[in-house]
N, C-alpha and C positions, 0 to 999 in steps of 0.2 A: 588130355586135360584133366579127365576126372581121377586118374591113375596118379598125377602130380598132386593133386588136392591132396587124395589121401594118404600119400606118403609125407606130406606136410603135416597133415593132422596128427598122424603116427609120431613124428619127430617131436611136434608139441606137446603132445601130450605125454612123452618122455622127459621133456624139460619140465612140464609142470609136476610131475610127480618127483623128480628130483630134487626141486626147489622145496617141494612140500617137505619131503624127506629131511633137508639138510634143516630147513628153519624149524621143523619139529624138534630135531636132536639138541638144537642150539637154545632153542626157548623152553625147552621141558615140555613139549607137546600141548601147546595151548589150541584152542579151537580157533579156525579161520573163517573170514566170510570172504567170499569172492565176487567181484564184478567184470563182466564182460562189457567192455565200452566199444559200440560199432563206430566206423569211421563217419564222419559228419558229412550230413547229406547237403548238395545244394539246393537251390529253391526248386529246381526242377525234379528232384527227388534222386539225382545221379550222384554216387559218392566224389568226393575230392580225389584227385589222383596223387596225392602227394601223404595223403594220412593211412593208417591201417587201424585195423583194432585191436585192443590189447586186453591183458586181463591184470586185474588189481587184485593183490592178496593181502589182506588185512589179519593181522592175528588178535585175537580180543585177549587183552592183556589186563584191562581194570575192568572194575566192576563197582555200582554204586546200589548198595543194599539190594543186591541180587539181581539189578538191571543193568544192561549192556550200554555202553555211553556209546551212545550214537548222533551224529550230527543232526541240529535241528530238532532234536527231542528232549524235553524237559521233564524231568522226575521232580515231583513237588510232594513235599512230604506235609500232610496234614497235621496241623497244630492242635 
């Protein structure tokens, strides 16, 4: 079982590296944020059988006065 997990981790790492290279070349090498979303848990703490964790890649393409555009964060300029 451990060998299988290690092989999958290497495969996924290779896929992530490939995706980052391709996205960087197409988008002129922007910085990226990434988030690892685990599978949701049931009330008893066990994972749902039909879900998987996933990685979300977000290229940073827009800036406002040197601040990143992030959800739920307001940038207010003093008057």
